[in-house]
N, C-alpha and C positions, 0 to 999 in steps of 0.2 A: 589866360596866363599859360606860359610854356616854361620848360626847363631845358637846360643844356647839359649834356654829359659828353665829354671827350669831343667837343666841337660839333656834336649832333644836336639839333634843336628838336625836341619832342613837344607836340601840343599837349596841353593839359587835358586829361580825360575827365568826364563828369565824375565827381566824387574822388578824384585823384588826390592821394595823400603823398606827403614827402617821401622820396625814395627810401630814406633810412628807416622809415616807420612802417613800411608795408609788410604784411604777412604773406607768405608764400609756402605752398606745400613742398616746393623744391629747395628752398633756401630758408632755414629757420630764422636767419637774421633779417629777412624781409626785403631782399633786393628783387626787383622784377627780372624776369627772364627776357633775354633778347633773342628773337627768332630771325634767322638769316635764311632767305629763300633764293636759291640760285637756279636758273633755268638756262638750258642751251639745247641746240640741235646737234645731234651726232652726225658727222659726215657719213654719207651713204657708203656702204661697204666696209666701214670700220667698227661696226657695232660689237662684234665678237672681241676685237682687240681692246676696245674701251672697257668692256666689262671684265675682261681678263686682267687688265691693268688696275682696275678699281679693286678687284679681289686681292691682287698681289700687294697693292699699296696699303690696304687696311688689315691684311692678315697678320696677326701677331703684333700689331702695333698697340701701344698703350694709348689710353684716352688723354688728349691734351688737357691740362688743368683749365677748368672753367667750362669745358664742353660737357653739357648735360645729356644731349641726345643727338643722334645723327640718323637720318633716313635718306636713302637714295632710291629714286623710283624712275621708271621709264614709261613712256606713253607713245604709242604709234599713232601718227596723224597722217593726213594726206600729204604733208610736206616732209615726212620722214619720222625718224625716232627722236623724241625729245627726252632729255634727261633733267631730273630735278634733284637738288640736294637741299634738304631742310635740316638746319642745325639749330639747337637751342643752347644758349650761352648764359652763364651766371650773370654776366654784365658786359657792357661794351668794352671795358678794359681787358677782360679775358679774351674777347674776340680779337682785339687789336694786338695783344701779346702774341697770339698764335698766327694771325694772318699778316701782321706787320704793315708796312707802308702800302697804301693803296687798298686797304681793307674794305673801303666803300665801293670798290669796283668788282666786277665779276672775276672770280678766281676759281680754278679747278685744281685738283691734285696734279702734282708734277707727273708728266708722262701721258696725260690725257688732254691737256689744254689744246694741243695741236689738232685734236680730232673733234673739238666742240666749237660750233659757230653760233652766231646770233645769241650770245649770252646776255642775261640780265641778272640783276641782284636787287633784292629788297630787304630792308631791315625793319622789324616790327618789335614793339614792346608789348608784353602780355597785358591784357586788360582785365583778366579775371585771375586772382591770386589763389583762391581756395577752391580747387576743383571739386572736392567732396561736397562743400556747401553749395556750389553752383549746380552740380548735377543731381544732388539729393532730391529736390522737388520734381525733377523730370522722372527720376527712377520711381518715385512714389506715384506720380500720375500715370505712368505707363503700366505699373504693376496693377493699379486699380482698373485701368481700361482693359487689360487682358484677362481680368478675372483671377489673377494669381495672388492678389493681395487682399 
């Protein structure tokens, strides 16, 4: 069985419960978090300009409603510098409100799109809602293995 939210069909996960009934450490009402992963290659020679524009675009800006986290990373490969943006959203509706039409396609902050090529985007739904419960057994096992517990 699968479910559809805002025109996106998500396959049912094993043990998946109705969206409105799920617990989450991020959202007390129990909505799953949507993770957006954007990747792209920075044009050679424009790396400093891209990171300067990223800093300028995010400095002093408030967080859009529904955006729970933002991570921007870089990775040097044989093909050049790759850029990744990972965002976590309260729900698909919040993502759409902020990104607007074409939200399912790769988008970068205004001012850097011209410097990024070979862009891709993926959208994921969280599969583990209670991080503390999920990580608890690992922490206990690791503490015992290291002799700390």
